[in-house]
C-alpha positions, 0 to 999 in steps of 0.5 A, spaced: 462 464 523 462 457 522 468 454 519 468 450 513 472 444 512 476 443 506 474 437 502 480 433 498 479 434 491 482 432 486 485 437 481 483 436 474 487 436 468 485 443 466 486 446 472 493 452 470 495 456 476 493 463 476 500 466 477 502 473 475 506 472 470 501 468 467 497 473 466 501 479 463 504 473 459 498 472 456 496 479 455 503 480 452 500 474 446 495 478 445 498 484 443 506 483 442 507 490 440 503 494 445 506 500 449 506 496 457 509 501 461 511 508 460 516 513 464 518 519 462 521 518 455 522 510 456 517 505 454 517 498 453 512 494 449 509 488 452 514 483 448 520 487 451 517 487 457 515 479 458 522 478 455 526 482 461 521 479 467 523 472 464 531 474 464 529 477 471 527 470 473 532 466 470 537 470 474 535 469 480 536 462 479 541 462 475 545 468 478 543 468 485 542 461 486 536 463 490 530 457 491 522 458 492 520 460 498 526 464 499 525 472 499 528 478 496 527 485 497 526 492 492 527 499 495 526 504 490 521 509 487 517 508 481 520 506 474 520 500 469 525 495 473 520 496 479 515 492 475 519 487 472 522 485 479 516 484 482 513 480 476 519 476 474 523 475 481 516 471 483 516 466 477 522 463 480 518 462 486 521 468 489 517 472 493 519 480 493 519 485 500 517 492 497 520 497 502 519 504 502 523 507 499 523 514 504 526 509 509 533 510 513 538 505 513 536 503 520 529 502 517 531 498 511 535 494 514 530 492 520 525 489 514 531 486 509 532 483 516 526 480 518 524 478 511 530 474 511 531 477 503 537 474 499 538 480 495 536 487 495 534 491 488 534 499 489 535 505 484 540 510 484 536 515 488 536 509 495 542 506 493 546 509 499 541 508 504 540 501 501 548 499 501 550 503 508 546 497 511 549 491 515 544 485 514 544 478 516 542 475 510 543 479 504 548 477 499 547 482 493 545 489 493 542 490 484 543 497 482 538 499 477 543 501 471 549 498 469 549 493 474 541 491 474 543 489 466 548 486 467 545 481 472 539 481 468 543 478 461 545 472 466 539 470 466 538 468 458 538 461 457 536 459 464 529 456 460 528 451 467 522 454 472 520 451 478 512 450 479 509 455 482 502 455 485 497 461 485 497 460 492 504 461 493 506 468 495 507 473 489 510 480 494 511 481 502 509 489 503 511 490 510 504 493 515 505 494 523 497 493 521 496 497 527 502 498 532 508 495 533 514 493 528 512 492 521 510 486 519 510 482 512 503 481 509 504 475 504 500 476 498 498 471 493 499 471 486 491 469 485 489 474 490 492 479 487 491 476 480 483 476 482 484 483 485 486 486 478 479 483 475 475 485 480 478 492 479 477 492 472 469 490 473 468 496 479 472 501 476 471 501 468 478 503 466 482 497 466 482 494 459 486 494 452 483 500 451 486 504 457 492 507 460 493 507 468 497 514 471 501 511 477 505 516 482 502 513 488 510 509 490 509 502 489 511 500 495 504 501 498 499 496 496 494 500 492 501 503 489 503 496 485 495 494 486 493 498 480 499 498 475 499 491 475 491 491 474 492 495 467 498 490 466 494 483 467 487 486 463 492 488 457 493 496 458 498 500 458 500 503 466 504 510 466 509 511 471 511 517 475 516 518 481 513 522 485 506 527 485 505 533 481 500 537 481 500 540 475 503 535 471 499 530 473 492 535 471 496 536 464 496 528 463 490 527 465 486 533 460 491 530 454 494 524 455 490 519 455 489 517 461 483 514 462 485 511 470 489 515 476 489 513 484 490 518 488 489 519 496 486 526 499 492 529 500 493 529 493 487 533 492 488 537 496 494 539 493 491 540 486 485 545 489 491 549 492 494 551 484 492 557 482 485 558 479 487 560 472 491 554 472 485 549 475 481 553 469 485 550 464 484 543 465 477 542 468 473 536 466 479 532 464 477 526 459 478 521 465 474 515 466 475 513 473 478 517 479 479 512 485 481 514 492 483 511 498 488 510 504 484 516 508 477 517 508 475 523 503 472 530 507 464 531 504 467 538 502 473 535 498 469 530 495 463 535 493 470 539 490 472 533 486 466 532 483 464 539 481 471 540 478 472 532 474 465 531 472 460 527 475 461 519 475 468 518 476 469 518 482 470 512 486 472 512 494 474 505 496 476 503 503 481 497 503 487 494 507 493 490 505 490 485 508 484 484 506 484 488 499 478 492 496 472 491 502 468 496 499 467 502 494 462 508 494 461 508 487 460 515 483 452 515 483 452 515 491 458 520 492 453 526 494 448 522 497 451 518 503 456 523 507 462 519 510 461 513 506 465 508 504 459 504 500 457 497 499 462 491 499 466 489 493 465 484 488 466 477 490 466 481 498 461 479 504 462 483 510 459 483 517 460 487 523 461 484 529 460 486 537 465 483 542 461 477 543 462 475 535 455 477 534 452 481 527 450 488 529 444 491 527 444 497 523 447 504 526 450 499 531 458 500 531 462 493 531 468 491 529 468 490 521 471 482 518 470 481 510 472 475 506 474 475 499 478 471 494 484 475 495 484 476 503 492 474 504 496 468 507 498 470 513 503 474 516 511 472 515 512 469 521 507 471 526 502 465 527 500 469 533 498 474 529 496 471 523 491 468 528 487 473 530 487 477 525 483 471 522 476 468 524 473 462 520 477 464 513 474 471 516 480 478 516 479 484 520 485 490 521 480 492 528 477 497 524 470 499 527 465 501 522 457 501 522 452 500 517 446 503 515 438 501 513 440 500 506 448 497 508 452 502 506 459 502 510 461 507 515 468 507 518 467 510 524 474 509 528 481 504 528 481 499 533 487 501 534 492 508 534 494 508 527 495 515 524 494 516 517 497 522 514 497 524 507 495 517 505 501 514 508 500 509 515 504 511 520 505 508 527 505 512 533 508 506 537 515 506 532 515 513 534 515 513 541 520 508 542 525 514 539 523 520 542 523 515 550 531 515 547 532 522 547 535 523 554 530 529 555 524 525 554 521 522 560 515 519 557 511 519 550 506 519 546 504 520 540 496 521 536 494 524 530 489 530 529 485 532 524 489 536 518 485 539 512 491 538 508 494 531 510 487 528 513 492 526 519 498 529 522 503 528 528 502 530 535 508 528 540 505 529 547 511 529 552 513 529 559 520 531 560 526 529 565 526 534 571 530 540 569 529 539 563 526 545 557 522 544 550 527 543 544 523 542 538 529 543 534 533 538 538 528 533 538 526 533 530 534 533 529 534 526 535 530 523 530 532 525 523 536 518 521 533 514 525 525 515 523 524 517 515 522 524 515 515 524 514 514 520 521 518 525 526 512 529 529 513 536 528 508 538 533 510 538 540 506 539 547 509 538 554 505 535 560 506 533 567 503 526 566 500 522 560 493 520 562 493 512 564 488 507 566 489 502 571 493 497 566 498 504 565 495 504 558 496 511 556 488 513 554 490 516 548 482 519 548 483 523 552 489 527 549 485 528 543 480 532 547 486 536 549 484 541 544 
């Protein structure tokens, strides 16, 4: 892969940057009275949504006094205000760091400090955890409700906007990639706008005639990417704060929903419902069911196709850094086993060996991709950015292979990230907390297969002399230091962890321990 030298090109007079706000504004001009967003009994037309988006941009400038290149953070559940902030604030040149609403105060504090956030937007459920933090750069916490409405009003009359280029940062979700502390992933306006158009071309459920159901948390990549795709293409998006399997089935059957994004855990919860309940909602009139975040077991794929109908299930392989990489389309769901499909629109994929040479079919190597929606890099982590890129191609360390037809298969993770219930969990962070426990001398955390969650956490511990395993005590110790889903409930004790000559824990051997 040789680098392509940039040319000095004069920007044509007709050029207009492709920003999130410009795309939504265009959709609003086509149908200002159309419902853009729904959440429970509340809704907003396109005209109202754009007005509030503009007020948010104005208040960032006029009230917070922030300049392009500065950041804010949002810690909240799914709601209309979340989208207002995510789409409006960056129109002032200020990026939004999206923080997991399930984080503890310590975790929120660490992410907001790393992002150098100047303000935090939050909701009533998260406000106490947010306000308890002691931040280095945050000067304001703005809570959705009366506080947010007063703040939004201060944006009235602020019409001057700094120029925003399409390659500027739009949002900054936090991920550890594979190991280490969470780091900010810089996503551009251009990348995520084009990703929305690619989603429209691939899935067929993003158009002015469609309504998308969004219930995955918007701090995650797909959780925000899909609702924004609905807005940029002039459709409607209906938000849910959390996944409720029965309510989702009701909405799919009779709520006018044409597209939905779910992770494997959601399907497990749906199929755990009483058979008489399931029978009432079989074969809903939905165009596309998009699955991501963890592999769909073949038996589950077959259940989904049988229950929801053929021609609807798409399984995609993606990452926060690379966006959509590949898609297993409906026609191939039952033909290609444990497969993630073919490269997505405008996407090229290469599988390279340790020497950088292209692998032959059926040979495992590291997957690299290039597309118009690659991330800009990691926030203030130049070394890690350089490691992720190679001549304009990006890798997140996944190992894959191709078959003779060019279909892709993810074989393993190069590092040790665990995906449980569609959520990325990073063992190193958990291990550091476990090692702080007075009874623990050594610790390793791995993911083991789980039918419901995809993977579950297992901690393998070496205890200090004279100590006994106290599962409840260790769980209590982790509470407050880690979000609940990061706390391993399955604990095993060993005399010593297997390590190589360099002292690295051999987690492959630990996984063989069953």
